[in-house]
Each structure stands twice: as structure tokens, then as C-alpha cells.
N, C-alpha and C positions, 0 to 999 in steps of 0.2 A: 540435499542442497536447497530444496524449496523452503524448508523451515528456517534455514539460516538467513536467506534473503528476506523472509517474512519478518523475522526478529529484527534484523538490521533496519529495514524500512520502517517498521513500527517505532523503533527508538528514534530514528531521524524525524519522523512525523510528530512524535511526542516531545521533541526537544524544547518547545516553550514551557511545558509543565516541568520537565526535568531541570531546566535551567532556573526556574523559579524556586525550586527546592534545593538544588545543588549548584550554586553559581560557579564553583570550581570546574564544573564539567564544560564550561564555555570553551576552554582550550581545545577539547576534543571535538566539539561540534563545529568550531571554527575551521578545523582541518577537514572536516567532512563536507561542509557547506558548499564548496565549489562543485562537488560531485552529486549534489542533491537531485538535480534534474535528470542526470544519467541514471541514478539509482531508481528514481520514480518511473522513468520510461522503461527501465528493465523490469521493475515490478509489474507494471501494467502489461508489458509484453508477456512475461511469465504467467500472469493471471489469465490472459487470453489463451496461451498455449495449454495450460493446465485445464482450463475450462473445456477446450476442445478434446483433450485427452480423457477427461473425466466423464463427459456426456454419455458415452456408450455404457458406462457402469452406474449411471445415476439411479437406476432402479434398486441396486443393492447398497446405495449410499447410506441408508438409514438402518442397516443391520447391526452396526456396532458403533461405539463412541468414536473410535479412530476414524472410521469412514465418514461419520458426520462432521468431523473436523475439517475434512478436505474441502467441501463446498464453502464452509465459513472462511477458510484461509484464502480460497480463490476470490471470494467477494471482497474480503479485506484487502488483499493485494491489489485488486482492480481499483478500489476506492483510494487507497493510500498512494498507489502508483500514479493515479490521475492527478491527485492533489500535488504531489511532489514534482512530477514531471510535466505539469500543465504547460509551462512556457515552451518547453522543447517539443512536446506533442503537438501543441497548437501551431508552432512554427513549421513543423515538418509535414503534418497531415492536413491541416485545415486551409482550404483555398477559397471557400465560399463564405461570404460575410454573414449570411443567416446562420450557418453552422457555427461560426465563430461566436455569434451572439448567444446561441444556445449553450455552447461550451462555457462561455463566461458566466452565464447564469448558474449552471451546475457547479462550476468552480467556486463561485461565491457561497453557495450553500454548503459545500463540502469543506471549504476553508474555515468556516465558523466552528466546525467540529473536528478539525484536523488533529488536535492533541488527543481528543477522546478516541478517534479512529486509530491513532498511533498506539495508544495504550492497549486497545483491544487487539490490534494486529500483533504487537509485540507479545502480548499474552498468549495469543493463539500459536505463535511461533515457539514460545517457551513450552507450552503444554504439549505440543507435538513431539518435543524431545522426550518428555516424560512418558507419554502414552505409547 
């Protein structure tokens, strides 16, 4: 289930690049756009849950290629989830103005590389099906 969300979140984040190459895909992304924040918040939450579940096994994480893929997917999900769900996450969790400013700064940096993060995340999700 985790790779499916990773793949879908990556494709949503990479939508600017996909739409530049395939304008016909706009119909699909227009249907998904209203759920972008929810998908982002879900990816971010899943990233945190999987990080907590993965930490006890972190020592053996680099014993095989498949196990090395897990921390990469966790980090990718956290980054893409943060970018896609920023508005929802900020509205629900951030009450302090200083925290909001730091979140805005991080969001600005990640938004510049959103499409590249999306491609990497979708690639990790696709690779996890193969390995």
C-alpha cells in the first residue's frame, strides 16, 4: 500500500512536468487537484508513521537494495507530502507565527524543486513494485 501512495503522490507533485509534455493529461490532473492537499497530508502522515516503524530496524536497512529503498521512500514521502499538503498542514498544526515563517521558508525551497521531487518519488514507488 505504501508504494501505491508514493507513486500517486509523486505523479501529482510532478504534474507541472507531465503537463508540459502531455497537455492531454490536464483532464486527469484537474480531477485530482481538489484532493491534492489531502493526498499531501496523507503522504506526510504516512512518512512519519513509516519512519517511526522503520527506526528500530535502521541498523539492517543497508543490508539489501530493497531495504535501502525504504528510507529513501520515507524521505521522499515526507518532502512531497509537505509540499502538496502545506496549506492543510499549516492551517491545522501551526499556531505560532515564528513556526509559520520557518514553514513558509522551507515550503519556498521545496516548491522550487517540486517537480523533480515528484519524479524521484514516483520513480521510487515504481521501483519498489519491481524489487
